[in-house]
C-alpha positions as CSV (number, residue, x, y, z in Angstrom):
1,X,-3.3,49.6,30.7
2,X,-4.5,47.3,33.5
3,X,-6.3,48.7,36.5
4,X,-4.1,49.3,39.5
5,X,-4.9,48.8,43.1
6,X,-3.4,51.3,45.4
7,X,-2.8,50.7,49.0
8,X,-1.5,53.8,50.7
9,X,-0.6,54.4,54.3
10,X,-1.8,57.8,55.5
11,X,1.6,59.4,55.6
12,X,3.1,57.6,52.7
13,X,3.2,59.2,49.4
14,X,3.0,56.5,46.7
15,X,3.3,57.3,43.1
16,X,0.5,55.3,41.5
17,X,2.5,55.2,38.2
18,X,5.3,53.3,40.0
19,X,2.9,50.8,41.5
20,X,1.2,50.3,38.1
21,X,4.6,50.0,36.4
22,X,5.5,47.1,38.7
23,X,2.2,45.4,37.8
24,X,2.8,46.2,34.1
25,X,6.4,44.9,34.4
26,X,5.2,41.6,35.9
27,X,2.5,41.3,33.2
28,X,5.2,42.1,30.5
29,X,7.5,39.5,32.1
30,X,4.7,36.9,32.0
31,X,3.9,37.8,28.4
32,X,7.6,37.6,27.5
33,X,7.9,34.2,29.1
34,X,4.9,33.0,27.2
35,X,6.3,34.3,24.0
36,X,9.7,32.7,24.7
37,X,7.9,29.3,25.4
38,X,6.0,29.6,22.2
39,X,9.2,30.5,20.4
40,X,11.0,27.4,21.9
41,X,8.1,25.1,20.9
42,X,8.0,26.6,17.4
43,X,11.8,26.3,17.1
44,X,11.6,22.6,18.2
45,X,8.9,22.0,15.7
46,X,10.8,23.7,12.9
47,X,14.0,21.8,13.7
48,X,12.0,18.5,13.7
49,X,10.3,19.4,10.4
50,X,13.7,20.4,8.9
51,X,15.3,17.1,10.0
52,X,12.3,15.2,8.4
53,X,12.7,17.2,5.2
54,X,16.4,16.6,5.1
55,X,15.7,12.8,5.7
56,X,13.2,12.8,2.8
57,X,15.6,14.6,0.5
58,X,18.4,12.1,1.5
59,X,16.0,9.2,0.7
60,X,15.0,10.8,-2.6
61,X,18.7,11.1,-3.6
62,X,19.2,7.5,-2.6
63,X,16.2,6.5,-4.7
64,X,17.4,8.6,-7.7
65,X,20.8,6.8,-7.5
66,X,19.1,3.4,-7.3
67,X,16.8,4.3,-10.3
68,X,19.9,5.4,-12.3
69,X,21.7,2.2,-11.5
70,X,18.6,0.1,-12.4
71,X,18.3,2.0,-15.7
72,X,21.9,1.3,-16.5
73,X,21.3,-2.4,-15.7
74,X,18.2,-2.4,-17.9
75,X,20.1,-0.9,-20.8
76,X,22.9,-3.4,-20.4
77,X,20.3,-6.2,-20.2
78,X,18.6,-4.9,-23.3
79,X,21.9,-5.0,-25.1
80,X,22.6,-8.5,-23.9
81,X,19.1,-9.6,-24.9
82,X,19.6,-8.1,-28.4
83,X,22.9,-10.0,-28.8
84,X,21.3,-13.2,-27.6
85,X,18.4,-12.8,-30.0
86,X,20.8,-12.3,-32.9
87,X,22.7,-15.4,-31.8
88,X,19.5,-17.4,-31.5
89,X,18.4,-16.2,-34.9
90,X,21.8,-17.1,-36.4
91,X,21.7,-20.6,-34.8
92,X,18.1,-21.0,-36.0
93,X,19.2,-20.1,-39.5
94,X,22.1,-22.6,-39.3
95,X,19.8,-25.3,-38.1
96,X,17.4,-24.6,-40.9
97,X,20.3,-24.7,-43.4
98,X,21.5,-27.9,-41.9
99,X,18.0,-29.4,-42.0
100,X,17.6,-28.5,-45.6
101,X,21.0,-29.9,-46.5
102,X,20.2,-33.1,-44.6
103,X,16.9,-33.4,-46.4
104,X,18.5,-32.9,-49.8
105,X,21.1,-35.4,-48.9
106,X,18.5,-37.9,-47.8
107,X,16.5,-37.3,-51.0
108,X,19.7,-37.8,-53.1
109,X,20.5,-41.0,-51.4
110,X,16.9,-42.3,-51.8
111,X,16.8,-41.3,-55.5
112,X,20.1,-42.9,-56.3
113,X,19.9,-45.9,-54.0
114,X,23.3,-45.2,-52.5
115,X,24.1,-47.3,-49.5
116,X,25.7,-45.3,-46.6
117,X,26.7,-46.4,-43.2
118,X,24.2,-45.8,-40.4
119,X,26.4,-43.0,-39.1
120,X,27.9,-40.3,-41.3
121,X,30.1,-37.6,-39.8
122,X,28.8,-38.5,-36.3
123,X,25.2,-37.9,-37.2
124,X,22.7,-40.7,-37.5
125,X,21.0,-40.8,-40.9
126,X,17.7,-42.3,-40.1
127,X,14.1,-41.1,-40.1
128,X,14.3,-37.3,-39.8
129,X,17.7,-36.9,-41.2
130,X,19.4,-35.8,-38.0
131,X,16.6,-33.6,-36.9
């Protein structure tokens, strides 16, 4: 307990415990105010940190949604690319087959000396056989 100063008039009877309790009450009040101020600051800080955490979590959810959408797009693009590759391969095979056919036709014409017009079926039959 803090030391108490006692001022007593000669005829007054003062209870030193009452005087000390007033000083203690003021000290307790100051301590309580300090605690309340610290609580208020801590509370503000915690609310700020909570708001920041909630914002981070919201942003994470947004990013997760964006990633899921991008993954779906990538899967769809992969499917499209596979189909396009298949089409390109099919067209390549068709062109190879056509080129082989054209070469065989050219060889046949050359071997047998057949005269054909410059254009057959819309394709010019010179040099590379339509290639």
